[in-house]
N, C-alpha and C positions, 0 to 999 in steps of 0.2 A: 622642565618637561611639561608642566601643567600650567594652565592659565590661573591667574590669581582669583581667589574667591569663587572658583568653580567647583561644583559638586559632581561627583561621578554618579551617573544614572545607570542603574542596573539594566533597565530596558534597552538603553543604547548599547550596552555591552552584549546583551543577548542578541540584538540585531547584528552586531559585528561578528559574533560567533556563527550566525546563520549564513552571512556572506562568505565567511571563511570555509564553512562546510559545503556550501553550494557552489562556490566559485564565482558567483556573479550576483548582482543586485536583483535580477529577475528571479533567479532560483531562490534566493532568500525570501523574496516577496511571496512566492507561491507557498513556501513552507509556513511562513508566519501569517499568511492570509491577510496581507495588507498590500497596498500598491507600491510600485517601485519608487515613487517619489518619497514616500514615507521612509523607506529603507535608506535612501540616499541622504535624507535630512538627518536621520538618526546617526548615521556614520559620520557625517560632517560635524554634528554636534559633539560627538565623542572625540573626534580629532581636534576640535577647538578646545575642548576641556583639557586634553592631554598635551596639546601644543605641538602636534606633529602628525604626519600622514601615516595612516595605518595600512593602506593597500596601494600597490602599484597595479595598473591596469594594462594588460597587453592582449590585443585581439579579443577583447570582451571578457577576459578572465582576470579576476581579482586575486592577486598574490600578496601575502602579508609582507610588509617592510620589516626591518629589524625591530622597530618600535612595535609594529603590529604583532609580530610573533611573541614578543614579551608580554604585551597586553592580553593577547588571546590565551596564552598559557595560564596567566592569572585568572582570566575569565572562566576557563574550564574548571579550575579548582573551586572557584566560587560557585559555579553551577552545580558541581558535585555535592558541595556542602549544603546548598539550598535544597537539593533533591533529598538528601539524607534527612534534613530537618523536616521536610514535608512528610517523609515516610515515618519518622519516629514520633513526631509531635503534632504536626499540623493537620494530618489527615485522620478522620475518625474511622480508622480501620476496624475497630472493635464492634461496630454497629452495622445493621443491615440497612444502610442508607448511604447516599452519596453518589458521585459520578463514577462510571466505569467506561474507559475508552477501549474500543475494540477495533483493530485494524485487520483488513482482509482484502483479497481481490474482489473485483466487482461481482463475479458469479456467485461467490459465497454470500456477500452482503445482500444482494437482491433476491436470491432464490432460497437461501437457507435461513439467514438471520432475520431480515426485515419482516417476512411474513409471519414469524412466530413471536414477534415482540408484543403483540396484543395480550396474549395469555400471560407473558412474563410480567408486564406492567401491572396486571391485575394482582398477581401473586406477590409482587414486590413493588408496591407503589412508591416507595421512597428511594429506590435505586434508579438512577437516571443513566440511560445508555447513550453513548455517542459512538456511532458507526463511522469509521474513517476508511474510505476507499483508497488503497495505496498498494501498488506493486512493489514499491521500494520497502526496505526493511527499516521501519521507524525504531527509534531508540527507546529501550526500557530505562536506561540510566538517566536520560533526560526527561523521563516521564511523558514522552510523546504518545505512548500507548501503555495500557495496563495488561491487556490480553491481545494476542495476535494469532491469527490463523494463517499459517504459511504453507505454501505448496513446496514441499521438500524439507528434508531434515536439516535443522540448523547446525552449523559447523562451529560457530564461535558464540561467545557471550555467556555471562553469568545468569542463566535463566533455567527454569524448569520446562522441560519439553515432553509432550505426550503425543504419540501417534494416534490419530483418531480413525483413519481408514485409508484405503486406496481409492483414487478417483479415476474412473474410466473416461476416455475421450473417444469420440467418433467423428466421422465425416458427415456433415449435414448439408442438405439443400432445402430449397423452398418446397413446402408440401404441395403447393399448387402446380409445381412442375413434375411431381411424381418422383419415383425412385430412380428413374433412368434419365436424369437431368444432364444428358450429354456424356459422351465418352470421356474417360478420365484424362486422356492425353490432350483433349481439346477443351476441357472444361475451364470456365472462369472461376477464379478464387477470390475470396476476401481474407485479409489477414491483419496482423498487428504491425504497426509501424516500427521504425528503427529504435524508438525509445524503449521498446519491449523486445528487443532482439535476443535477449538472453533467456527468455522464457521457453519452456519445453515445446509448446505448441508452435511457436515461430520456427524453432530449430527443426522440428519434424517437417514442417511444410517446406523449408528450404532444402532439406535433404531429399524429400519426395519429388520436388519439381526440378531441382538443380538451378543454378544461377540464371541461365539463359531463359528457361521456361518460366521461372519466377518473374522475370522482368516482363514477359509477354502475357502471362496468364493471371497474375494478381492485379485485378482491376481496381481495387480499393483497399487502402490501409487506414487503420485507426488506432488510437490508444485507449479506446473505450470498449469494454466487453459488451455493454448494452447496445452500442452502435453496431458492433460486429454481428450480433444476433439479429438485430433488426434488418440489416442489409441482407443477411442470408435468407431470412423469411420473405423479403421483398423480391427475391430472385436475382439479386445483383451477382451472386456467385456462391459457390460452396465454401465451407470453412470448417475448422476444427473446433468442436464445442464439447464441454463436459456432458456425458450422457445423461446425468441427472437433470441437466437443464434442457438439452435437446429433446429427450424423450417425453418431457412434460409440456413442451411448447407446441401448441396446435399448428403453428405456422411452419414448423420444421419437420423434416423426415430424414431418418438415417439412410445414408447411401452405401451401397456395396454390402460386404459381409457384416454380420452383427458383431464380429470379434472386435474389441477395442483396438484402435491403432496406437494408443498411447495410454500409459498409466502414470499417475503422479501420487505422491504421498501427501496427505493432509495432516499437519501437526498443529497442536495447540500449545502456545508458549505463554509464560508469565514470568515476572521477576520473582526471584526466590523470597524476597522480603515481603511481597504482597500476597503470596500464595495462601497464607493462613487467614487473611481478612475474610470475614463472613460474606461481604458483598462480592468479592472476587470468587469465592467458592460457589456462591449461588449462581453467578453468571457462567462460570466454567461448567457446572453441572447442566445448566440449561443448554449451553452450546453443544455439549456431548450428546444430549438427548435429541437436539435438532439434527445433528449430523447422522445419528443412528437412524432416525426416521426417514432420511432422504434416500437411503439405499444407493450409495454412490458407486459401489463396485459390484461387478457381476460374480 
């Protein structure tokens, strides 16, 4: 099964797991923050070491072979053990120092967390924050994140979850165009693309417009919250924005009634084994304070 004198490289196995979970080389490359050539080279190296093909490719989708399924099952067990080792031994959880990874959607990172980091870094100079913009649910088990701010109550996973607040959403247009930026039936809209089709803002807009009008009236789509807000402010079209963002942006104005068109719940999540670490507690408390200061719900 394996090549003679070859040593199994954990990094190669980690890359193969990313290909399996993402379904393609490109998806794995995005998660690992490397280029696709590196992912391909790692997989080929592992296949050479093990003496067989790990994936079959059909229409761009990588599906494990019989050998691949066996190897990936072992790899996931190794990954779990390494995570446990880092949690129990390798990470200095008893001190107010070290890195803390936080994942959240773009509106939370850019408007809530990033502007408040200056004060936090003064109070906790040895705690290093990594902000990860992600609409997807990153894994606590694989230590892809330590804390997560999620829009909506989590339904699965061994994690501690705490609801922080409700978040109001409204319809916003460009301030330069005023509050009567065209009748609603004829208005142009900007929205999220199909990669974010499951989020509540996108679903609301599809229900509001209907399939035919959506094709006619949505003049720009994006997967970036910041790009969406910039396009609205530039007058490209109206869009759905959290009120705590739209009401503070001088380029935006709320259209129509002041009653929110949508409400979502904001939850703070962390792994049970990390919750007692001083640096996790310090960051969690800071996040709760930042959210309270933003007054996200009417």
